[in-house]
C-alpha positions in Angstrom: 55.2 -77.8 -32.1 51.6 -77.5 -31.8 50.0 -73.8 -30.7 48.1 -73.4 -27.8 44.7 -71.5 -28.6 44.2 -68.2 -26.6 42.1 -68.8 -23.5 38.2 -68.0 -23.8 37.2 -65.4 -21.3 33.4 -65.9 -21.6 34.4 -69.7 -21.6 36.2 -69.1 -18.5 33.6 -66.9 -16.8 30.8 -69.8 -17.8 32.8 -72.5 -16.0 33.0 -70.5 -13.1 29.5 -69.3 -12.5 28.6 -73.6 -13.4 30.7 -74.4 -10.9 28.9 -71.5 -8.2 26.0 -72.8 -9.2 26.8 -76.3 -8.5 27.8 -75.8 -4.9 24.8 -73.5 -3.7 23.1 -76.7 -2.0 26.2 -77.8 -0.1 26.9 -73.8 1.1 23.6 -73.7 1.9 23.6 -76.8 4.2 26.7 -75.5 6.0 25.4 -72.5 6.4 22.3 -74.2 8.5 25.5 -76.1 10.2 26.8 -72.6 11.3 23.1 -70.9 12.3 22.9 -73.7 14.6 25.9 -72.8 16.8 24.9 -69.9 19.1 28.2 -68.4 18.6 27.6 -65.0 21.2 30.9 -62.9 21.9 29.2 -61.2 25.1 30.3 -62.8 28.3 27.2 -63.3 29.6 26.9 -66.0 26.7 28.4 -69.3 26.6 32.0 -68.7 24.9 32.6 -72.4 24.0 30.0 -71.8 21.7 32.0 -68.9 19.8 34.9 -72.1 19.8 32.8 -74.5 18.3 31.8 -72.0 15.6 35.8 -70.8 15.0 36.8 -74.7 14.7 33.9 -75.6 12.5 34.6 -72.6 9.8 38.5 -73.6 9.8 37.6 -77.2 9.1 35.7 -75.5 6.0 38.5 -73.6 5.2 40.8 -76.3 5.2 38.1 -78.7 3.1 38.5 -75.5 0.1 41.7 -77.0 -0.8 42.8 -73.6 -1.4 45.5 -73.0 1.7 48.8 -73.2 2.5 48.0 -73.0 6.5 44.4 -72.5 8.3 45.1 -71.3 11.8 42.8 -70.5 14.5 43.7 -67.6 16.6 43.5 -64.9 19.2 44.9 -61.5 20.1 45.7 -59.7 23.5 43.1 -56.6 23.9 45.1 -53.6 24.6 45.0 -52.3 27.9 43.8 -55.5 29.6 45.9 -58.9 30.0 42.3 -60.6 28.6 42.5 -62.4 24.6 40.1 -61.7 21.9 37.6 -63.8 21.0 39.1 -66.9 18.2 39.2 -65.8 14.8 39.9 -67.8 11.9 43.1 -66.8 9.7 44.0 -69.0 6.8 46.4 -68.2 3.9 47.8 -69.3 0.7 50.9 -66.8 -1.0 50.6 -65.6 -4.3 51.6 -67.2 -7.5 53.2 -65.9 -10.7 53.0 -61.9 -10.1 48.9 -62.6 -9.1 47.2 -60.1 -6.7 46.4 -60.9 -3.1 43.3 -60.8 -1.8 42.3 -60.7 2.2 38.5 -62.2 2.1 36.8 -60.8 5.3 33.6 -61.9 7.6 32.9 -62.5 11.3 31.5 -65.4 12.7 29.9 -64.2 16.0 26.5 -63.0 16.0 24.2 -60.8 18.1 22.1 -62.3 21.2 18.5 -63.2 20.3 16.9 -61.2 22.2 13.3 -62.0 23.1 12.7 -65.4 21.5 9.0 -64.8 21.5 9.0 -62.5 19.1 10.8 -65.0 16.7 8.1 -67.1 14.5 10.8 -70.0 14.7 13.7 -70.6 16.9 16.7 -68.4 16.6 19.3 -71.1 16.2 17.2 -73.5 14.2 17.4 -72.8 10.2 14.4 -72.9 8.8 13.7 -72.1 5.1 10.1 -70.5 4.1 8.8 -67.7 1.2 12.5 -68.2 -0.3 14.4 -67.2 2.9 16.4 -68.7 5.2 15.6 -68.0 9.1 17.9 -67.8 11.8 20.4 -65.6 13.9 23.4 -65.1 11.8 21.6 -66.3 8.5 22.6 -63.5 7.4 24.3 -61.1 9.1 27.8 -62.6 8.6 27.1 -66.6 8.7 26.0 -65.8 5.1 29.3 -63.7 4.4 31.1 -66.3 5.7 29.8 -69.3 3.6 29.9 -66.9 0.1 33.6 -66.9 0.8 33.8 -70.8 1.7 31.4 -71.3 -1.4 33.5 -68.8 -4.0 36.6 -70.6 -3.1 35.2 -73.9 -3.5 34.1 -73.3 -6.8 37.5 -71.2 -8.0 39.6 -74.3 -6.9 37.2 -76.6 -9.2 37.8 -74.6 -12.3 41.6 -73.4 -11.8 42.9 -76.7 -9.6 46.9 -76.9 -10.1 46.4 -73.2 -12.2 44.9 -71.2 -8.7 48.0 -68.8 -8.6 45.5 -65.7 -6.6 46.9 -65.3 -3.2 44.2 -65.6 -0.9 43.7 -64.5 2.9 41.0 -65.6 4.3 39.9 -63.6 8.0 37.0 -64.5 9.6 36.5 -62.8 13.0 34.8 -63.3 16.3 34.2 -60.3 18.1 32.6 -58.1 15.5 29.3 -57.6 17.2 31.3 -57.3 21.0 33.2 -54.3 19.7 36.1 -55.9 17.7 38.3 -55.3 20.9 41.3 -57.2 19.5 41.2 -56.3 16.0 43.6 -53.7 15.6 46.5 -56.0 17.7 45.4 -58.9 15.4 45.9 -57.2 12.2 49.3 -56.2 13.7 50.5 -59.7 15.3 49.4 -61.3 12.0 50.4 -58.4 9.3 52.9 -60.2 7.3 50.5 -62.7 6.7 47.7 -61.0 6.0 49.0 -58.2 3.5 46.8 -57.7 0.8 46.3 -55.8 -2.4 42.4 -56.3 -2.1 40.5 -56.4 0.9 36.6 -58.1 0.2 34.5 -56.9 3.6 31.3 -59.3 3.3 29.4 -57.0 6.2 27.3 -54.8 4.2 24.1 -55.1 2.3 22.3 -54.4 -1.3 19.8 -52.2 -2.8 17.2 -54.6 -2.9 16.9 -58.4 -3.1 17.5 -58.4 -6.7 20.1 -55.1 -7.2 23.3 -55.4 -6.0 25.8 -52.6 -4.7 29.1 -51.7 -3.5 29.5 -49.9 -0.2 30.8 -46.5 -0.7 30.3 -44.8 2.4 29.6 -45.8 6.1 28.7 -43.6 8.9 30.9 -44.0 12.2 29.5 -44.1 15.4 29.8 -43.1 19.1 28.6 -44.7 21.8 28.2 -44.1 25.4 26.6 -44.5 29.0 25.4 -41.4 30.3 24.9 -41.5 33.9 22.3 -38.5 35.6 22.0 -38.0 39.1 20.0 -35.7 41.2 19.9 -37.1 44.8 22.1 -39.0 47.4 19.7 -41.4 47.9 15.8 -42.9 46.7 13.2 -40.1 48.6 9.3 -40.5 49.1 7.6 -39.3 45.5 4.5 -37.6 47.7 6.8 -36.3 50.6 9.0 -34.6 48.1 7.5 -34.3 44.5 7.3 -31.1 43.5 10.1 -29.6 45.1 12.9 -32.2 44.6 14.1 -32.9 40.9 14.6 -36.8 40.7 16.9 -38.3 38.1 14.2 -39.8 35.6 12.6 -36.1 34.9 16.1 -34.5 34.6 17.1 -37.5 32.2 13.8 -36.9 30.1 14.0 -33.4 29.8 18.2 -33.3 29.0 18.1 -36.3 26.3 15.3 -34.2 24.5 17.3 -31.4 23.8 19.5 -33.6 21.1 16.8 -32.8 18.3 14.6 -30.7 16.8 10.7 -30.9 16.7 11.3 -32.5 13.1 13.6 -35.5 15.0 16.6 -34.1 13.1 19.8 -33.7 15.6 20.4 -30.7 17.3 24.0 -30.6 18.7 26.2 -28.0 17.5 29.5 -29.2 16.0 28.0 -32.6 14.5 28.4 -32.4 10.7 26.6 -33.7 7.7 28.0 -34.9 4.1 27.0 -33.0 1.2 26.6 -35.9 -1.6 23.3 -36.7 -3.8 21.8 -39.8 -3.2 19.4 -42.3 -5.4 15.8 -41.9 -5.9 13.6 -43.4 -2.7 10.3 -43.2 -1.7 8.6 -42.9 1.9 6.6 -46.0 0.8 9.9 -47.8 0.1 11.1 -46.7 3.6 7.8 -47.4 5.7 7.6 -51.3 4.1 11.7 -51.6 4.7 11.7 -50.4 8.2 8.2 -51.2 9.3 7.2 -47.7 9.8 3.2 -47.9 10.7 0.6 -45.9 8.7 0.4 -42.6 10.7 3.8 -42.4 12.5 6.0 -39.8 10.5 9.7 -40.3 9.4 12.1 -37.8 11.1 14.3 -35.6 9.9 14.7 -33.2 6.9 16.5 -33.6 4.1 16.1 -36.7 1.2 15.0 -39.8 3.1 18.6 -41.5 2.0 20.8 -38.2 2.9 19.1 -38.4 6.2 20.4 -42.2 6.7 23.5 -42.0 4.7 25.0 -38.5 5.1 23.8 -36.6 8.3 24.0 -38.2 11.9 21.6 -39.4 14.2 21.4 -40.2 18.0 19.3 -43.2 19.7 18.8 -43.9 23.4 19.1 -47.7 22.8 19.3 -48.9 26.6 18.0 -47.4 30.3 18.1 -48.4 33.7 15.4 -47.5 35.1 13.1 -49.6 37.9 11.0 -52.0 35.8 7.2 -51.2 35.6 6.4 -54.3 37.9 8.8 -53.1 40.6 7.9 -49.3 40.3 7.2 -47.8 43.8 6.2 -44.1 44.6 10.2 -43.0 44.6 12.0 -40.3 43.1 14.8 -41.9 41.8 18.6 -40.8 42.6 20.4 -42.1 39.8 19.7 -43.1 35.9 22.0 -44.5 33.0 21.2 -44.3 29.6 23.2 -45.6 26.8 23.4 -43.1 23.9 23.9 -44.5 20.5 25.4 -41.4 17.8 25.9 -42.5 14.2 28.5 -40.1 12.4 28.5 -38.8 9.0 31.5 -40.0 6.5 34.1 -37.4 6.6 33.8 -36.2 11.0 35.9 -38.1 13.3 34.6 -40.4 16.1 36.0 -38.6 18.7 35.0 -34.9 17.4 31.2 -36.3 17.1 31.5 -37.4 20.6 33.4 -34.3 22.5 29.9 -32.0 20.3 27.8 -34.3 22.2 29.6 -34.4 25.8 29.4 -30.2 25.4 26.1 -30.3 24.5 24.6 -32.4 27.3 27.1 -31.1 30.0 26.2 -27.2 29.2 22.2 -28.4 28.9 21.9 -30.5 32.5 18.9 -29.4 34.4 19.0 -28.7 37.8 22.1 -28.7 38.2 22.2 -32.5 37.8 25.5 -34.5 37.5 26.5 -36.3 34.6 29.1 -38.7 34.3 30.1 -40.6 30.6 31.7 -44.1 30.7 32.0 -47.0 28.8 32.9 -44.9 25.2 33.1 -46.4 22.2 34.6 -44.8 19.3 34.8 -45.5 15.6 35.1 -43.5 12.3 33.3 -43.4 9.3 34.5 -44.6 5.4 34.7 -43.3 2.1 35.4 -45.8 0.1 38.3 -44.7 -3.3 36.1 -46.0 -6.0 39.0 -45.1 -8.3 40.9 -48.3 -8.3 40.8 -51.3 -10.9 39.1 -53.6 -7.6 36.1 -51.7 -7.7 36.0 -51.7 -11.6 36.6 -55.6 -11.8 33.8 -55.6 -9.1 30.9 -53.9 -10.6 31.6 -56.3 -13.3 31.6 -59.3 -11.9 28.3 -58.0 -9.8 26.8 -57.3 -12.8 27.5 -60.7 -14.8 26.3 -62.5 -11.5 23.4 -60.6 -10.8 22.4 -59.6 -14.0 22.0 -56.2 -13.2 23.9 -53.0 -12.9 24.7 -52.3 -9.1 24.5 -49.4 -7.1 27.0 -47.3 -5.4 25.4 -47.6 -1.7 25.7 -45.5 1.5 25.1 -47.6 4.8 23.5 -45.7 7.5 25.7 -48.3 9.9 29.0 -48.3 10.7 32.1 -50.8 10.1 34.7 -49.3 12.5 37.7 -51.6 12.1 37.7 -50.7 8.5 39.7 -47.7 9.8 42.2 -50.3 11.2 42.8 -51.9 7.9 43.7 -48.7 6.2 45.9 -47.9 8.5 47.6 -51.5 8.5 47.6 -51.9 5.0 47.6 -48.7 3.6 47.9 -49.6 0.2 45.2 -51.9 0.0 42.2 -51.7 -2.3 38.6 -51.8 -0.4 35.6 -53.5 -1.3 32.6 -53.5 1.2 29.8 -55.7 -0.3 27.7 -58.1 1.2 24.6 -60.5 0.8 21.9 -59.0 3.1 18.7 -57.2 1.7 16.9 -54.3 3.3 14.4 -57.0 4.5 17.2 -59.0 6.4 16.5 -57.9 10.0 19.9 -57.8 11.0 20.2 -57.7 14.9 16.4 -58.1 15.1 14.3 -61.2 15.6 13.2 -62.6 12.5 16.6 -62.5 10.8 16.7 -64.2 7.3 18.5 -64.8 4.3 17.0 -64.4 0.4 18.3 -67.5 -0.7 18.7 -66.0 -4.3 20.4 -63.1 -3.3 23.1 -65.6 -1.4 23.2 -68.0 -4.8 23.7 -64.5 -7.0 26.7 -63.3 -4.6 28.0 -66.8 -4.7 28.5 -66.7 -8.4 29.5 -62.8 -8.3 32.3 -63.2 -5.8 33.9 -66.6 -7.7 33.6 -64.2 -10.9 35.9 -61.6 -9.1 37.8 -63.8 -8.2 38.2 -65.5 -11.1 39.2 -62.4 -12.8 41.8 -61.6 -10.3 43.2 -64.9 -10.7 44.1 -63.9 -14.2 45.4 -60.4 -13.4 48.7 -60.0 -12.9 50.5 -56.6 -10.7 
């Protein structure tokens, strides 16, 4: 009987990387197809486009040849009779003692906003200067295609020796609050149960340096209505004696920050953690901060973004400039979006902000809080084997050591994943870089970053396929 020589791990890695590289052109072509579909979960937009997006991704998942079953599903939104937006759930059972990995991304996108601010049409994928421009090109259709491309490469190399359990979960309403997310998990818990969950919806240190996201801020968003009058009144006849709602709103909102722009709400906490070096020059470049405009807050720049709370007024209902008249406004509604430091729950943060505002309502103005949306932050447990494997795969896929990254943004549904699958190790990764401009005009994907992300994920999956639990 002839003996079989031991498997050369380096040779397998090389084959996996070759397969990943070979699949990049097809992956980018498919990404372009997805960008052309304006799948926006907000009800003001055509929901058929979101269904087309879901069906297209289901076909891509089937085409990998990996899955035992691929379905497009919805779940009921708790407290309503409505169904959430369509998600794709594809599953493959683990074999021979291998782990199961869940690969998450979302296919819905933000609205394009003011299309006059786009250099090219938002839903027409355009390549220039090494970047692919289009709404969703980075957030998060690139995450979808990183998963699909990695699975294609894995299947090509492993063939019938693919024993890794795989769950592909592509959500359809992340940009609209993941309203049915928790119900979807509970409805499909057995099919989705995993040892490792890869959430591809974050970013990297820069276009060349990968990152493992280890902390995320929570969020507390709400509508604040300030009312001072029963009806509008003439600003000449009563101005100077009667407080209008805009005056009260300006005075009230200004109490949320100190003179440096730091949050001044008692009860909001900060996380005490070291941050890497990051200069004001880098901040100006990445955020588009003009010369002469000063950064706000105190402490190191990254501590302000990663570890401290922030409050932003993101919208306001008031008379437009074109329709302005000499009138005292009776009521103003503002959208207030707070980011909550990791380690503080969102409910207590909202309670602190509400108490602060109620205690400072000027002129006895009536305050109403509505449309409250809360999501807790997240601190990743970095002690498990999956984080170590991910770091190694990133190092070999990108050719650079990865950075542990904090993110000022929020992914509230991670708390739902932890609650439903408490034993799973969670990895938060992504394909964005600081110049991706997710949610903004001229959103784009750095093509070399995408290539390296696919290389790294292919290595990670290939190495998991060789691991026995």
